[in-house]
C-alpha positions in Angstrom: -44.3 -22.5 -52.1 -44.4 -18.5 -53.6 -43.9 -17.3 -50.0 -40.4 -19.5 -49.7 -39.5 -18.4 -52.5 -39.7 -15.1 -51.8 -37.5 -15.0 -48.7 -35.1 -16.7 -50.4 -34.6 -14.2 -53.1 -34.7 -11.2 -50.5 -32.3 -13.1 -48.0 -29.9 -13.9 -51.2 -30.4 -9.6 -52.3 -29.0 -9.1 -48.8 -25.5 -9.3 -50.5 -25.7 -6.7 -53.1 -27.8 -3.9 -51.8 -25.1 -1.9 -49.9 -23.3 -1.6 -46.6 -24.6 -0.7 -43.1 -24.8 -0.3 -39.7 -26.8 -2.1 -36.8 -26.9 -1.5 -33.0 -28.8 -3.8 -30.8 -30.0 -3.0 -27.0 -30.7 -6.0 -25.0 -32.3 -5.4 -21.7 -34.3 -7.7 -19.2 -38.0 -7.5 -19.6 -38.7 -7.7 -15.7 -36.2 -5.1 -14.7 -35.3 -3.0 -17.3 -31.9 -3.1 -16.7 -29.3 -4.2 -19.7 -28.5 -8.0 -20.1 -24.5 -8.1 -20.9 -22.5 -10.6 -22.7 -25.5 -12.1 -24.4 -24.7 -14.2 -27.3 -26.1 -12.8 -31.1 -26.3 -15.7 -34.3 -27.2 -13.6 -37.2 -28.3 -15.3 -40.5 -26.9 -18.5 -38.3 -23.4 -18.2 -38.5 -22.3 -14.6 -37.5 -21.9 -14.2 -34.1 -22.3 -11.7 -31.7 -21.2 -10.9 -27.7 -22.9 -8.4 -26.0 -20.8 -5.6 -24.2 -21.5 -4.8 -20.1 -24.1 -2.9 -21.4 -26.2 -4.8 -23.5 -24.9 -3.6 -26.7 -23.9 -4.5 -30.0 -22.8 -2.7 -32.7 -22.3 -4.5 -36.3 -20.4 -2.5 -38.8 -20.3 -3.6 -42.8 -22.9 -6.3 -42.9 -24.9 -6.3 -45.9 -28.2 -4.3 -45.8 -31.4 -6.8 -46.0 -33.2 -9.1 -43.8 -31.7 -11.6 -41.4 -33.4 -14.0 -38.6 -31.5 -13.4 -35.6 -31.2 -15.7 -32.5 -30.6 -14.1 -28.7 -29.2 -16.6 -26.4 -28.2 -15.7 -23.0 -27.6 -17.8 -19.2 -30.5 -17.6 -17.2 -33.0 -16.4 -20.1 -35.3 -17.9 -22.8 -33.9 -17.6 -26.2 -35.1 -15.2 -28.8 -35.7 -16.2 -32.2 -36.5 -13.1 -34.4 -35.5 -11.1 -37.7 -34.6 -7.8 -38.2 -34.5 -5.8 -41.1 -31.2 -3.9 -41.7 -32.3 -0.9 -44.8 -29.6 1.2 -46.0 -29.5 4.9 -45.0 -31.3 4.7 -41.9 -30.2 4.4 -38.1 -31.2 0.4 -38.0 -31.7 0.4 -34.3 -32.9 -2.7 -32.6 -34.0 -3.3 -29.3 -34.8 -6.6 -27.5 -36.8 -7.6 -24.3 -34.9 -10.7 -22.8 -37.8 -13.0 -20.3 -35.9 -14.9 -17.3 -36.8 -18.2 -17.0 -36.1 -18.4 -13.0 -34.7 -16.2 -10.5 -31.6 -18.0 -10.6 -29.1 -17.4 -7.2 -26.1 -15.6 -7.9 -22.2 -17.8 -8.1 -19.3 -16.5 -7.7 -16.4 -17.4 -10.0 -12.9 -16.8 -8.9 -10.3 -17.0 -11.2 -6.7 -18.0 -10.1 -2.9 -17.8 -11.9 0.3 -19.3 -11.1 1.8 -16.0 -10.0 2.0 -14.2 -6.8 2.6 -10.6 -8.2 -0.2 -9.3 -10.5 -1.1 -6.0 -11.8 -4.0 -4.3 -10.4 -7.3 -5.1 -12.5 -8.5 -1.8 -14.2 -11.4 -1.9 -11.7 -10.5 -3.5 -8.5 -13.6 -3.1 -6.4 -14.3 0.7 -5.9 -11.3 1.4 -7.3 -10.0 2.8 -10.5 -6.4 1.9 -11.5 -6.2 2.8 -15.0 -3.1 3.6 -16.4 -1.3 3.6 -13.1 1.8 1.2 -11.5 0.2 -1.2 -9.6 1.4 -4.7 -7.5 -1.3 -6.8 -5.7 0.7 -9.3 -4.1 -0.8 -13.1 -3.1 0.6 -13.8 0.3 -1.2 -17.5 0.2 1.3 -18.4 -3.1 4.1 -16.5 -1.3 7.0 -18.4 0.3 8.6 -16.3 3.0 9.0 -16.1 7.2 5.6 -14.8 7.8 5.6 -15.4 11.1 7.8 -12.6 11.4 6.7 -10.5 8.5 9.9 -10.4 6.8 9.3 -7.1 4.6 12.4 -8.6 2.5 10.7 -11.5 1.3 6.9 -10.3 1.3 7.7 -7.7 -0.9 10.4 -9.2 -3.0 8.9 -9.1 -6.4 8.0 -5.2 -6.0 10.8 -3.1 -7.8 12.2 -0.1 -6.4 11.6 -0.4 -2.9 14.0 0.5 0.1 13.3 -1.6 3.0 14.4 -1.1 6.1 15.3 -3.7 8.1 15.2 -1.9 11.8 14.2 -4.8 14.2 14.1 -8.9 13.7 10.7 -9.5 15.2 8.5 -7.2 12.3 7.1 -5.6 14.8 7.1 -2.1 12.1 7.1 -1.8 8.1 9.7 0.8 7.0 9.4 0.9 3.1 9.8 3.7 0.7 10.5 4.2 -3.3 11.7 6.3 -6.1 13.6 8.7 -3.5 11.8 8.9 -0.2 12.3 7.8 3.2 11.3 4.6 4.3 11.0 5.7 8.1 7.6 4.0 9.5 6.6 3.9 5.5 5.2 7.5 6.3 5.6 8.5 2.4 2.6 5.8 1.6 -1.3 6.2 2.4 -1.3 3.2 4.4 -4.9 1.7 4.5 -5.9 -2.1 5.9 -9.4 -3.5 3.8 -9.4 0.5 2.4 -9.4 2.2 5.5 -6.4 4.8 7.5 -4.2 3.2 9.6 -1.4 5.1 10.0 -1.1 7.6 13.1 -2.4 10.8 11.9 -2.6 11.1 8.0 -2.7 14.7 8.1 0.3 15.5 10.3 2.4 12.6 11.4 1.3 9.7 8.9 3.7 7.4 10.1 2.8 3.8 10.5 3.2 2.1 13.5 0.7 -0.5 12.8 0.8 -3.6 10.3 -1.0 -6.7 9.8 0.5 -9.7 10.9 1.2 -11.3 7.3 -0.6 -14.9 8.3 -4.2 -12.8 8.3 -2.8 -10.8 4.9 -4.8 -12.3 1.4 -3.0 -9.3 -0.5 -0.9 -6.6 -0.2 -1.8 -3.9 -3.0 0.2 -1.0 -4.3 -0.9 1.6 -6.4 2.6 4.3 -6.9 2.4 8.0 -6.7 -0.6 8.3 -8.8 -2.4 7.4 -6.8 -2.5 10.9 -5.3 -6.0 11.7 -7.1 -8.3 9.1 -5.2 -6.6 8.5 -2.0 -4.8 11.4 -0.9 -1.3 13.1 -2.1 1.5 11.2 -0.8 4.4 11.0 -3.0 4.4 7.4 -2.2 1.4 6.3 -3.4 -1.0 3.8 -1.4 -0.3 0.6 0.3 -3.6 -2.0 1.4 -3.7 -5.1 3.5 -6.3 -6.7 2.0 -6.7 -8.9 4.6 -8.1 -12.8 4.6 -12.1 -13.7 4.5 -14.3 -15.1 6.2 -14.6 -18.9 5.5 -17.7 -20.1 3.3 -18.2 -22.2 5.8 -20.1 -22.6 9.3 -16.7 -22.8 10.6 -13.5 -22.8 9.9 -10.2 -22.8 11.8 -7.0 -22.0 10.3 -3.4 -22.1 12.8 -0.1 -21.2 12.4 2.3 -22.0 14.7 6.1 -21.3 14.4 9.6 -21.6 16.3 12.7 -19.7 15.7 16.1 -18.2 16.4 16.9 -16.4 19.2 13.7 -18.2 21.3 11.2 -16.6 18.9 7.8 -18.1 19.5 4.4 -16.6 17.6 1.2 -18.9 17.1 -1.9 -17.5 15.0 -5.5 -19.0 15.2 -7.9 -17.4 13.3 -12.1 -18.8 13.0 -14.3 -17.7 11.0 -17.2 -18.6 9.2 -20.5 -17.9 7.3 -23.8 -18.6 8.6 -27.2 -19.1 6.6 -25.4 -17.5 4.0 -26.1 -14.0 6.1 -24.1 -13.6 8.8 -20.2 -13.9 8.7 -17.7 -13.9 11.3 -13.9 -14.0 11.9 -11.5 -13.7 14.7 -7.7 -14.1 14.7 -5.2 -13.5 18.2 -1.2 -13.6 17.2 1.2 -13.6 20.2 4.9 -13.5 19.1 7.9 -13.0 20.9 11.6 -13.6 21.0 15.2 -12.6 22.6 16.2 -10.7 19.2 19.5 -11.2 17.6 21.3 -8.7 19.2 22.1 -8.0 22.7 18.5 -6.0 24.4 16.5 -6.7 21.9 13.2 -9.0 23.7 10.6 -8.2 22.5 6.7 -9.3 23.2 3.4 -8.5 20.9 0.5 -9.0 20.8 -2.6 -9.1 18.1 -6.4 -8.9 17.9 -8.9 -8.8 14.8 -12.6 -9.5 15.0 -14.9 -9.0 11.9 -18.7 -9.1 11.6 -20.6 -8.7 8.5 -24.1 -8.8 7.8 -25.8 -9.2 4.0 -29.3 -7.8 3.6 -29.4 -9.0 0.4 -26.9 -10.2 -2.6 -26.3 -6.9 -2.7 -26.2 -4.9 0.1 -24.0 -5.4 3.2 -22.7 -3.4 6.2 -19.2 -5.0 7.9 -18.1 -3.5 10.9 -14.3 -4.6 12.3 -12.2 -3.8 15.4 -8.4 -4.4 15.3 -5.9 -3.8 18.6 -2.5 -4.6 18.5 0.6 -3.8 21.4 3.9 -4.4 21.5 7.2 -4.0 24.0 10.4 -3.9 23.2 14.0 -3.1 24.2 15.8 -1.9 22.1 19.4 -1.8 21.8 20.3 1.5 20.4 22.5 2.3 18.0 26.8 1.3 17.1 29.2 3.6 15.5 31.3 2.5 12.5 34.1 1.0 14.6 32.1 -0.8 17.0 30.0 -2.4 14.1 32.4 -3.6 12.6 33.6 -5.1 15.9 30.7 -6.6 17.1 27.4 -5.9 15.0 25.6 -8.2 17.9 27.0 -6.2 20.5 24.5 -3.5 22.7 25.7 -0.6 24.6 22.4 0.8 25.5 20.1 -1.1 28.1 17.7 1.0 29.1 15.7 1.6 25.7 12.2 0.8 25.9 9.2 1.6 23.0 5.7 0.5 23.6 3.2 0.8 21.5 -1.0 0.5 22.1 -2.8 0.4 18.7 -6.2 0.2 18.2 -8.6 1.0 15.2 -12.4 0.7 14.8 -14.6 0.8 11.0 -17.4 0.1 9.5 -18.6 -0.4 6.1 -21.4 0.0 3.9 -21.6 -1.4 0.6 -23.8 -1.3 -1.9 -24.3 -2.6 -5.6 -27.0 -0.3 -7.1 -26.7 -2.1 -10.0 -24.6 -4.1 -12.6 -23.1 -0.6 -13.0 -23.5 1.5 -10.5 -22.0 1.0 -7.2 -21.8 2.7 -3.7 -19.3 2.4 -0.8 -19.0 4.2 2.4 -16.7 3.7 5.3 -15.7 4.8 8.6 -13.1 4.5 10.9 -11.1 5.6 13.6 -7.8 5.2 14.9 -7.0 5.4 19.1 -3.5 5.0 19.7 -0.1 5.3 21.9 3.4 5.2 21.5 6.2 5.5 24.4 9.6 6.0 23.5 11.6 5.8 26.9 15.3 6.1 26.8 19.3 7.8 26.3 18.8 9.2 23.1 22.5 10.9 23.9 25.2 10.0 21.1 26.4 6.9 20.8 29.7 7.8 21.0 29.3 8.6 25.0 28.9 6.5 27.5 25.6 6.0 29.0 25.4 8.2 31.9 23.0 6.5 34.0 21.0 10.1 34.5 17.2 10.1 34.1 16.0 8.8 30.7 14.1 10.7 28.3 10.4 10.0 27.8 8.1 10.8 24.7 4.6 10.4 24.7 2.3 10.2 21.5 -1.5 9.9 21.5 -3.3 9.0 18.3 -7.0 10.2 17.9 -8.2 10.5 15.0 -11.5 9.9 12.9 -12.6 9.5 9.1 -15.7 8.9 6.6 -14.7 8.2 3.0 -17.7 7.8 0.6 -17.3 6.3 -3.1 -19.4 6.1 -5.7 -18.6 4.2 -9.1 -20.4 4.2 -12.3 -20.1 2.4 -15.3 -21.9 4.0 -18.3 -22.4 3.8 -22.4 -21.2 6.7 -24.7 -23.3 6.4 -27.7 -23.0 3.1 -29.7 -19.7 1.7 -29.4 -17.6 3.6 -26.3 -18.4 3.3 -22.7 -16.3 5.1 -19.5 -16.0 4.3 -16.0 -16.3 6.9 -13.2 -15.7 7.6 -9.8 -15.5 9.8 -7.3 -16.1 10.6 -3.8 -15.8 12.5 -0.4 -13.7 12.9 2.7 -13.6 13.6 6.1 -11.0 13.5 8.4 -10.5 14.7 12.0 -7.7 14.1 14.5 -6.3 15.0 17.6 -2.6 14.4 18.5 -1.2 15.4 21.9 2.7 15.0 22.2 4.9 15.3 25.5 8.2 15.5 26.4 9.8 15.0 29.9 12.4 13.2 31.9 11.9 9.4 33.5 13.2 7.6 35.7 17.0 6.0 35.6 16.0 2.7 36.2 16.3 0.0 33.3 13.2 -1.6 33.6 10.0 0.1 31.3 8.6 3.1 33.6 6.9 4.7 31.1 5.5 7.4 33.7 7.4 11.0 33.8 8.9 12.3 36.9 7.2 15.4 36.8 4.2 15.3 34.5 3.1 18.6 36.0 6.4 20.3 35.1 7.5 18.5 31.9 11.5 19.4 31.1 10.9 18.5 27.6 7.3 19.9 25.6 4.2 19.7 25.7 1.8 20.3 22.3 -2.2 19.8 21.1 -2.3 19.6 17.1 -5.7 19.5 15.9 -6.2 18.6 12.1 -9.1 18.9 10.1 -9.7 17.6 6.5 -12.1 18.5 4.0 -11.0 16.3 0.7 -13.3 15.7 -2.9 -12.3 13.7 -6.4 -13.2 12.1 -9.3 -11.7 10.6 -11.8 -13.3 9.7 -15.2 -12.0 7.0 -17.8 -13.1 6.8 -21.3 -12.6 4.0 -24.0 -11.6 6.0 -27.4 -11.3 2.7 -29.3 -11.2 -1.0 -27.9 -7.1 -0.1 -28.1 -7.0 2.9 -26.6 -8.0 4.5 -23.5 -7.7 7.4 -21.4 -8.3 9.3 -18.3 -8.4 12.4 -16.2 -9.0 12.9 -12.4 -8.8 16.3 -10.4 -8.9 16.5 -6.1 -9.3 19.2 -3.9 -8.2 19.5 -0.5 -9.0 22.1 2.0 -6.4 21.2 5.4 -6.4 23.0 8.1 -3.9 21.8 11.0 -2.5 23.1 13.7 -0.1 23.7 16.9 -1.0 24.6 20.9 1.4 24.3 23.5 5.0 25.2 25.4 8.1 23.8 25.4 11.0 24.3 28.4 14.7 25.5 28.3 16.9 24.6 30.9 20.3 26.1 30.4 22.7 23.9 33.3 26.1 25.0 34.3 29.0 22.9 32.4 30.5 22.1 35.9 28.3 22.3 38.7 25.3 21.5 36.8 23.3 24.1 39.0 20.5 25.6 36.8 21.3 28.9 35.3 18.1 29.4 33.3 14.5 28.2 33.7 12.4 29.4 30.7 8.6 28.0 29.4 7.9 28.8 25.7 4.0 28.8 25.1 3.1 29.2 21.4 0.1 28.3 19.0 0.1 28.8 15.3 -2.2 27.1 12.4 -1.6 26.5 8.3 -5.3 26.7 6.7 -5.4 25.4 2.7 -6.8 24.9 -0.3 -5.3 22.7 -2.9 -5.8 20.9 -6.3 -4.4 18.0 -7.8 -4.6 17.7 -11.4 -3.4 14.3 -13.2 -4.0 12.2 -16.7 -3.5 8.6 -17.8 -3.5 6.0 -20.7 -3.2 2.9 -22.0 -2.6 1.4 -25.3 -3.0 -2.4 -25.9 -0.5 -3.3 -28.1 -2.1 -7.1 -28.3 -4.7 -8.8 -25.9 -1.6 -10.0 -23.2 0.7 -6.6 -23.9 -0.7 -3.3 -23.4 1.9 0.5 -22.5 0.8 2.8 -19.8 1.3 6.2 -18.6 0.3 8.4 -15.6 1.4 11.9 -14.6 -0.2 13.3 -11.7 0.4 16.0 -8.8 1.6 15.3 -5.2 2.0 17.2 -2.3 3.1 16.3 1.2 1.5 18.6 3.7 3.6 20.3 6.7 4.5 17.8 9.4 3.0 18.5 12.8 7.3 19.4 13.9 6.7 22.1 11.2 4.5 24.1 12.6 6.2 24.4 16.3 9.6 25.8 17.1 11.8 22.7 18.6 14.6 25.0 20.6 16.2 28.6 20.5 18.7 27.4 18.3 16.4 26.5 15.1 13.5 28.6 14.1 11.1 27.6 11.9 10.4 29.8 9.0 6.9 31.7 8.9 6.1 31.1 5.6 6.8 27.7 5.6 5.1 25.5 2.8 3.5 22.4 1.8 6.1 20.2 -0.4 5.0 19.6 -3.5 5.8 17.4 -7.1 4.6 15.3 -9.2 5.2 11.6 -10.2 4.7 10.5 -13.8 5.0 6.5 -15.7 5.9 5.3 -19.0 5.5 1.4 -19.3 4.8 -1.8 -20.7 3.4 -4.7 -18.9 2.0 -8.3 -20.3 1.1 -11.8 -19.3 0.8 -14.7 -20.7 0.2 -18.8 -19.1 3.8 -18.7 -18.5 5.0 -15.0 -18.2 4.3 -11.9 -16.4 6.5 -8.5 -16.7 6.1 -5.2 -16.2 8.9 -2.2 -16.9 8.5 1.2 -16.7 10.4 4.3 -16.5 9.6 7.4 -14.3 10.2 10.6 -12.7 9.3 12.1 -9.7 10.0 16.0 -9.2 10.0 17.1 -5.3 9.7 20.5 -4.7 9.6 23.1 -1.7 11.8 20.4 -0.1 11.8 21.0 3.3 14.9 20.8 5.3 17.0 22.8 7.8 19.7 25.7 6.5 22.3 28.2 8.3 20.4 30.9 8.3 22.4 34.4 9.2 20.3 36.9 11.3 23.1 39.7 12.6 26.7 39.7 11.6 27.5 37.3 13.9 24.9 35.3 15.0 23.8 32.1 13.0 21.3 30.1 13.4 19.4 26.3 12.4 16.5 27.5 10.3 13.7 24.5 9.1 12.5 25.8 5.5 11.6 24.9 2.2 15.4 24.7 0.9 14.7 24.0 -2.7 14.2 21.0 -5.1 14.8 17.5 -6.1 14.2 14.9 -8.4 14.6 11.4 -9.7 14.6 9.6 -12.8 14.8 5.6 -12.9 13.6 2.2 -14.4 11.9 -0.4 -12.8 11.7 -4.1 -14.0 9.8 -7.1 -12.7 9.7 -10.2 -14.9 8.7 -14.1 -13.5 8.7 -17.1 -15.7 6.7 -20.3 -14.5 7.3 -23.7 -16.4 4.1 -25.2 -15.4 2.4 -26.3 -18.4 -0.8 -27.4 -16.4 -2.8 -27.8 -13.0 -1.7 -31.5 -13.4 2.0 -30.6 -13.7 3.8 -32.1 -10.3 7.3 -31.1 -10.6 8.2 -27.3 -12.5 10.6 -24.7 -11.7 9.9 -20.6 -11.4 11.9 -17.5 -11.5 11.2 -14.4 -10.9 13.5 -10.8 -11.4 13.4 -7.5 -9.9 15.8 -4.9 -10.2 15.9 -0.9 -10.4 17.8 2.0 -11.3 17.3 5.5 -9.9 18.9 8.7 -10.3 18.0 11.2 -7.7 19.7 14.4 -7.0 19.3 17.6 -5.5 18.8 20.8 -8.1 19.0 24.5 -6.9 19.1 25.4 -2.5 19.0 27.3 -0.5 21.9 25.6 0.9 24.8 25.5 -1.8 26.1 22.3 -0.6 23.4 20.6 -1.3 22.9 21.3 -4.9 24.0 18.6 -7.3 23.9 15.8 -3.9 22.5 12.4 -4.4 19.1 12.4 -2.0 19.4 10.3 0.4 18.5 6.7 1.7 18.2 6.1 -2.4 19.8 3.3 -3.5 21.1 3.7 -7.2 20.9 -0.1 -7.8 18.5 -2.3 -6.4 18.6 -6.2 -7.7 15.8 -8.8 -5.7 16.0 -12.7 -7.8 14.7 -15.8 -6.9 13.9 -19.3 -8.3 11.8 -21.7 -6.9 10.9 -25.4 -7.6 7.6 -27.5 -7.3 8.1 -31.1 -6.9 5.4 -32.3 -5.5 3.6 -31.6 -2.5 7.5 -29.9 -1.9 8.0 -26.1 -2.4 11.6 -24.5 -2.2 12.7 -20.9 -2.7 15.8 -19.3 -2.8 15.9 -15.4 -3.0 19.0 -13.3 -3.4 18.8 -9.3 -2.9 21.5 -6.5 -3.5 21.6 -3.5 -2.6 24.2 -0.8 -3.8 25.4 1.7 -1.5 24.1 5.0 -1.2 23.7 8.3 1.9 21.5 8.8 4.8 21.7 12.3 4.5 21.6 15.2 2.1 25.4 16.6 3.2 26.1 13.1 1.4 28.5 13.2 4.2 30.6 9.5 4.1 31.5 9.6 7.8 31.0 10.8 11.2 31.7 9.6 14.6 28.4 9.7 16.1 27.0 7.3 13.1 23.9 9.3 12.6 25.1 10.3 9.2 28.0 8.5 6.7 27.4 6.0 4.1 25.2 3.0 4.0 27.2 0.2 2.4 26.0 -2.2 -0.5 24.9 -5.6 1.2 23.3 -8.5 -0.6 21.5 -11.4 1.5 20.6 -14.8 0.7 17.0 -16.1 1.5 15.9 -20.0 1.8 12.7 -21.1 2.3 10.0 -24.4 1.9 6.7 -25.5 2.3 5.5 -29.3 2.7 1.9 -29.9 2.1 0.6 -32.9 3.8 -2.9 -33.0 3.5 -5.8 -30.3 3.6 -5.1 -30.3 7.3 -1.8 -30.3 7.5 1.4 -28.4 5.9 4.9 -27.3 7.0 7.0 -24.6 6.5 10.8 -23.7 7.1 13.5 -21.6 6.1 16.7 -19.5 6.9 17.3 -16.1 6.5 20.6 -14.6 5.5 21.8 -17.7 4.5 25.2 -16.6 3.9 25.4 -14.7 7.3 26.2 -11.3 6.0 26.7 -8.3 8.4 25.2 -5.2 7.2 23.0 -2.5 7.9 19.7 -0.7 6.0 19.8 2.6 8.1 21.4 5.4 10.1 19.2 6.6 12.8 19.0 10.1 14.6 16.8 9.0 17.5 15.0 6.4 17.9 15.7 3.2 17.5 19.4 4.1 18.0 21.0 7.4 17.6 23.6 5.3 15.0 24.1 2.4 12.9 20.9 0.0 13.5 22.3 -3.3 12.4 20.4 -6.0 10.7 20.2 -9.7 12.0 22.7 -12.5 11.1 21.9 -16.1 10.0 18.4 -17.3 11.9 16.0 -20.1 10.6 12.5 -20.8 11.4 9.9 -23.6 11.2 6.0 -23.5 10.9 3.4 -26.1 11.4 -0.3 -25.0 10.0 -3.7 -26.0 10.7 -6.9 -26.0 9.1 -9.8 -27.2 10.1 -13.3 -26.8 9.1 -17.1 -28.2 8.8 -18.6 -29.8 5.9 -20.6 -27.4 5.3 
């Protein structure tokens, strides 16, 4: 009885002995690893939760003796007591004993939106403070059979999207004053590895995976330069669908559309004994095209095998093949476009692509807070362009066609390490670091092919080319580190560095043939051999910060340096009338963002201002080499910058998962002011940067009614220029304005049951006449009209075993 009275008396004194601090560390008794997110009860009524490092820090607690209880799933409960003493460290540790070996359980969170920001740590990527997007294609109503980029990227603000072909054979997107040409200003990836032609000297993307095979499209804007490479646009990753957890599953999508467009996508996948997973898909697409002379056929084939040695250790290999053959209708002059945008005055132009990638991925979760990832990849590809590239204002002369053959053979490997670690008793940090080795070999040849109209991709004189032949070897070694630290529960900061060592070379020849203007007799035939190289080491830096205004709203900011390496075309002389500055340098600059974003149960939004500075911009100027002679000089012409606002918001009226009828609306808008600063070419100074719409708005409304889903989306793109001179008209239509345009798209889905579902829609519902680009070469030259009104219908099938 005396002991009970004594304990009660001591506990009663804990409120009068002053205020203290307590630090408690929890760990696994057998493995010594920390135990995160355990629940602690002190004095029977005060509850605390350990952080991811098994730490509990308690401030302003009265000194005294407290009973304590520790509870964690999979562990035996601990009932003990602690004595908190004034002016002492009051550090305690408890070891929890495991009940049994529990199996790992994957928990997936779902939300109502098809576009979200990437998590602070997404797989092995640190996205803190950056402008990011993750588009869930399963929740996106779009013409997936044709990879309609206008619909797939509808919720990403600030994008300029080129619509060069109705089949969706190539993706062309740009942002913040950067050209959309084959998405060359983004670091394009599939499942985290490179897929572009040559990441160093020719970063154009001829391959895009089929939308039916994409789970998420992930975008990190310009600050991605620290972790993924220096491109000004940022990183674009196609995260493909995963193998089914059942033994066998089949997913098929079969579509028919306007202009005899037929598409079939078939995928089988499964997981055997929870160790071995497989995925194989094939896609065939063909169509006649909206314009004359624009038929195409395309094949996709993908295979994946994955073996899990343990729950934390896996090896995955992937093989991708894509090929297509497309007849190209060529460009139009402004007058021809106004007359009939569906017409074609070129019937001998063809484009062919063969693309193969190979990849292996070794992933190891060393511990809960330590991860290692190794990727190896190879691109073995070829693209062939055949046709008449004379000015579109001239009639096809029927002479031999021009053939350009590009072969790309490159290999790379990336090792990435991620570590979460505690700092002191309250703070924590995340470190991501990595190294990259990349070696490329690009060979381009140009010469004459036959004068027929068939797709014969053969040189007439392969041993004596009329144009040029060059080899471009390249090597890149890079390393990076980026660290994020939590200053307090609301403020996080990060900083990073990247070093790049680049060696690019050029070796080959070009041929100059001069003909008599009347007799076409050869007056001069000269072959000029040359070789050059460029070796440089570049250091990039960046910082970022995030401030949590509340649990659901945060401010973010970042600034990071970028550069764009000299392309292969900048290392050689194209012709005697154009020379390359021997001191030409890489283009440099930086991206900066300041924004606010948030998400509630029904609303998601992201609004930011940005600034992009582009120094040493490469272009062509007139240069005087004598009193009477001028040449076109390819050099760094000056600087440019773009600044503006990007805004996205989506509201969903769905109140619970059981709701059968609810609408949703999204708005995506951007304003961009992009101009040239000081320039060697005075005519450029103060001009608007080409290919930058000052206003872009994409908005849509959708309605869910039981098993039906309907969507109506509109897009408006404001008038802008196609070149730096800001010319409004050219008789050959290569330069000039891109007029303002709007376009409407309608789509719907109907789910019958777990096996059958249907989709369909109408693109360019109002049959507007518009174009998004003026091409200087393929697939033009001239205006490339965008498709008029067209429809599609799709049958989706899903079959799977019970286990």
